[in-house]
N, C-alpha and C positions, 0 to 999 in steps of 0.2 A: 605207755609212753606217758611222759608228763607233759605239762601244757607250756613249759618255759620255752623260749625262742632258743633255736640252735645256732651255732656261728656257721654252720656249712648246711646245705639242702642237698637232697638225693641228686645226683647229675651233676653237682659242681665239680670243677677240677680245684684240686688243692696241690700243695707242695708239702711233702713230708721230708724233712731236712735229709734224713740219709739214704731216702731212695728216690728222691725228684718227683716228678708230677704223677699223681695219680688221679681217679675218678671215686667220688662217693658213691657207691651204689646201694647203699642200705643204712638205715639207721635202725637198730635193734636193742632190745633190752635183754640182758642174759644174767642168769644167775650164775654166780661164780664164786666158790667157796662161802656160799651162804650169803652173799651180797648180791644185792641187784644192782647191775652196771648198765649203763647205756653207752653203747657203742657204735663209733662210725665204721663201717665196713668200706675199706678203700680197694680199689682194684688196680694194679700197675701192669697194664698190657704187655709193656716190653719185656719187663721180668717173668711174666706169668705168675704174680703173686697176688694174694690176697692178704690184707693185713687188717686186723680189728683193733682200733684205738678208742680207748676210754674216753669218753667227751670231757671229763674233768680234768684230762692230762693233756689236751690239746696244747693249751698255752704253753705248759712246762716243756713238752718237746719241741715246740715251735713250729707247730703244723700250721699253714698259713693259706690264704686265697692265692690265687696267681698275682703276680708284681703288677703294680699299676702301669698305665702308659708311660708316665714319667721315668719310674724305675727301668722300664724296659728301654727307653731312649738313652738313660744313663748308661746302660749296660753296653748298649750298642755303641755308644761313644767311647766307652771304655775299650773297646776292641780296637778303635782307631789310635788308640795313644801308644805311645813310647812303651815297647816290653822293660820291664824292671826284672833283671834277673840277678838275684844275690851272690855273691861269692863266698857261699857257705858251701858246706859238704852236700853233695846230693841228697842223702839220706834225710838232714834236716829239711832242707827245702821239700823234700817229697812229703815229709810230714805236714809241714805247712800248707801245701797244695792241697793235699788230702782233707786238711780240717777245715780250709775255705770251701772245698766241694761239699762237705758234709754239714756245713752252717746252713745250706739252703739258701744263702744271701745272694741273689741273682747278681749283684755287680763283684762280688767276690769269685764268683764261679768266671765273670766274664774276664776278669783279671787272669786267672789261671789258664783260660783258653788263649788271651793274648800272649802271656808271657812264654807258654810252651809251643806256641805256633811257627812252623817252620815251612818256610817257602819252597817250593821244588828245588830251587837253585841254592839252598842252604844245605849247611852240613846235615848228615842223618842224625835222627834222635835214638838214644838209647830205647832199649824195649820197654823200661820202667816209664821214661819221659812219654813215650808214645801211649802208654796206657793211660795214665793220668791226663793227657791232652784228649784223649778220646771220651774219657769219662765226664771231663768238665765240659767238653763241646757237645757231647749227646744230652749232659743234663740242661743246658743252655738251650739246645735246639728243641728238646722237649718242652720247655715252657713257652720259648717263643712260638713253637707250633701250635701249641694249646690256645694261646692268646691271639694268634692270627688265623686260628681255625684253618690250619693246614697242618700237613704230616710232618713229621720228624726230618725227614730227609730234605724235604723243600726248605725247611727253616735252617738246617745245617749248610745247604748250599749257600743260603745269603749270608750265614754267618763266615764262611770261608772266602765269600767275594769280598766282604768287609776287610777281613785280615789278608787277603791278597793285594787289595788295592792301597791298603796303608802301611803293611809292615815294610814293602822294600825300601822306602824312604828311609826308614830307621837303619836299614842293614848297610845301605849304601853309606850313609852318614858314618856309622860305626866302621865301616871296612875301609873307608878313604885312607885315613890315618896309617893303617897297617899297611896298605899297599905302598904310601911313600917311604915307609921305615924299610920295607923289604926291598925296594929299588936303591934306595940310599946304601942299605948293606950290599948289594951285588956291585955297585960301581965304584 
């Protein structure tokens, strides 16, 4: 091993954009195709996956430490905001949501979670909407759980509590004019 400092230490939680929160379990040097490479060995418990990431590629792939407390607060505040649903084709929106999730940016992931959340009294989601919502909320919950030193389920409950508390006021405001139009049409 070289003596230079590394961005991550063994035991650190890190965010790999395409896979979410993992833990550095080893730092090793390996010879691949005649070249010596330093590698971070990451473990993603939920997926039961181990990934080797070359140290010199960390920046280009966007691997990062867990978000700061400020960023976490911004992400949780994002959940309290008004959902933004574009009136474009679902396939286009789905691609945009997937790109936001895979960016690894906590606030973007919170936006997807907020925008696709449906309270129990709201219309059902399609299967693909539900899948993307679950991917985003799970990714958000894993990082929140790692930061607060709790499990994913507890973090997910916290996220859903915020959404359930704040989402109804936006749905009520959006539904009010529709109800008035329907009543006027019946009269």
